[in-house]
C-alpha positions in Angstrom: 12.6 -7.9 34.9 10.1 -10.3 36.6 6.9 -11.3 35.1 5.0 -9.7 37.9 6.4 -6.0 37.5 5.8 -6.7 33.6 2.2 -7.1 34.1 2.1 -4.5 36.4 3.4 -2.0 33.9 1.1 -3.3 31.4 -1.9 -2.7 33.6 -0.6 0.8 34.1 -0.3 1.3 30.3 -3.6 -0.3 29.1 -4.2 2.2 26.3 -0.7 1.4 25.0 -1.1 -2.4 25.1 -4.8 -2.2 23.5 -3.3 0.0 20.5 -0.5 -2.6 20.0 -2.8 -5.6 20.2 -5.3 -4.0 17.8 -2.5 -3.4 15.6 -0.9 -6.9 15.7 -4.5 -8.4 15.2 -5.0 -5.9 11.9 -1.5 -7.1 10.7 -2.1 -10.9 11.2 -5.6 -10.3 9.5 -3.8 -8.6 6.6 -1.3 -11.5 6.2 -4.0 -13.8 6.5 -5.9 -12.4 3.8 -2.9 -12.3 1.5 -2.2 -16.0 2.0 -5.8 -16.9 1.4 -5.7 -14.8 -2.0 -2.4 -16.7 -2.8 -4.0 -20.0 -2.3 -7.1 -18.7 -4.6 -5.2 -17.3 -7.3 -5.7 -18.7 -10.6 -3.0 -17.0 -12.5 0.9 -16.4 -11.8 0.3 -12.8 -11.7 -2.5 -13.0 -9.1 -0.3 -15.4 -6.9 2.9 -13.3 -7.1 1.1 -10.0 -6.6 -0.5 -11.4 -3.4 3.0 -12.7 -2.3 4.4 -9.3 -3.0 1.6 -7.9 -0.5 2.6 -10.7 2.0 6.1 -9.6 1.9 5.1 -5.9 2.0 3.0 -6.7 5.3 5.8 -8.8 6.8 8.5 -6.1 6.1 6.4 -3.5 7.5 5.7 -5.3 10.8 9.3 -6.2 10.9 10.8 -2.6 10.8 7.7 -1.4 13.0 8.5 -3.8 15.7 12.4 -3.1 15.5 11.6 0.7 16.1 9.3 -0.1 18.8 11.8 -2.2 20.8 14.3 0.6 20.4 12.0 3.1 21.7 10.8 0.5 24.8 14.5 0.1 25.6 15.2 4.0 25.7 12.0 5.6 26.9 9.7 2.9 28.7 12.6 0.8 30.4 15.0 3.9 30.9 18.2 1.9 31.5 20.9 2.2 29.0 21.4 -0.8 26.8 23.9 -1.5 23.9 20.9 -3.1 22.3 19.6 0.3 21.0 22.9 0.8 18.9 22.7 -3.2 18.1 19.2 -2.6 16.7 20.1 0.4 14.6 22.9 -1.7 12.8 20.3 -4.5 12.5 18.0 -1.9 10.9 20.6 -0.9 8.4 21.6 -4.6 7.6 18.0 -5.3 7.2 17.3 -2.6 4.7 20.1 -3.7 2.5 18.9 -7.4 2.7 15.4 -6.2 1.9 16.6 -4.2 -1.2 18.9 -7.0 -2.3 16.0 -9.5 -1.9 13.4 -7.2 -3.6 16.0 -6.8 -6.7 16.3 -10.8 -7.0 12.7 -11.3 -6.5 11.7 -8.9 -8.9 13.8 -10.3 -11.7 12.5 -13.9 -10.8 8.9 -12.5 -11.0 9.3 -10.6 -14.2 10.4 -14.2 -15.8 7.8 -16.2 -14.5 4.5 -13.6 -14.9 2.7 -14.3 -18.0 3.2 -11.8 -21.0 -0.3 -10.9 -20.8 0.4 -9.2 -17.4 3.8 -7.9 -18.1 2.4 -4.4 -18.5 1.4 -4.6 -14.6 4.5 -5.5 -13.7 6.0 -2.1 -13.0 3.2 -1.7 -10.1 4.2 -5.1 -8.6 7.5 -3.9 -8.3 6.9 -0.2 -6.9 4.8 -2.2 -4.2 7.6 -4.5 -3.5 10.3 -1.8 -3.2 8.1 1.0 -1.5 5.8 -1.0 0.9 8.2 -1.0 4.1 9.8 2.3 2.9 7.6 4.4 5.1 8.6 2.7 8.4 12.2 2.5 7.2 12.3 6.2 6.6 10.5 7.5 9.4 12.1 5.1 11.9 15.5 6.1 10.7 14.6 10.1 10.9 14.0 9.2 14.8 16.7 6.9 15.4 19.3 9.6 16.0 17.1 11.1 18.6 16.6 7.6 20.2 20.5 6.8 20.2 21.0 10.5 21.6 18.7 9.5 24.7 20.0 6.4 25.3 23.6 8.0 25.6 22.1 10.7 28.0 20.9 7.6 29.9 24.2 5.9 29.7 25.9 9.3 31.1 23.2 9.5 33.9 24.1 5.6 35.0 27.6 6.4 35.0 27.4 9.5 37.5 24.9 7.6 39.5 27.5 4.6 39.9 
């Protein structure tokens, strides 16, 4: 796709582009706030709590972008691509990697956090494990429909050729 046609499509769909830009700005602002609070932290608990919030925001953005890319390839581009299936596998692998990382990171944080704050550790672990769970769950409910529509596009393209 050429740059001119990409910009033409963006101008035609300006509300969608505006929504994505606002969403990107909000996520960047949240991540910047997490980093700022990490730098201003006095205790290990405050530092790691904000670090977990940062991980949470990064994971949410990551999964949202993957599902948005799948939607773009299937519904906006309307051309069959093997990338939808590859992105589905990438999501599955990413979920496993995220939860493996979360398990190791929660053990590490448990050993580092001061004993005065150990009663607040379950809340930190809950935030770490369930932060991007919304996008994972919602996305995986819609992925079969996206893959089904991608398969229909493939069949239509094979019939026209």
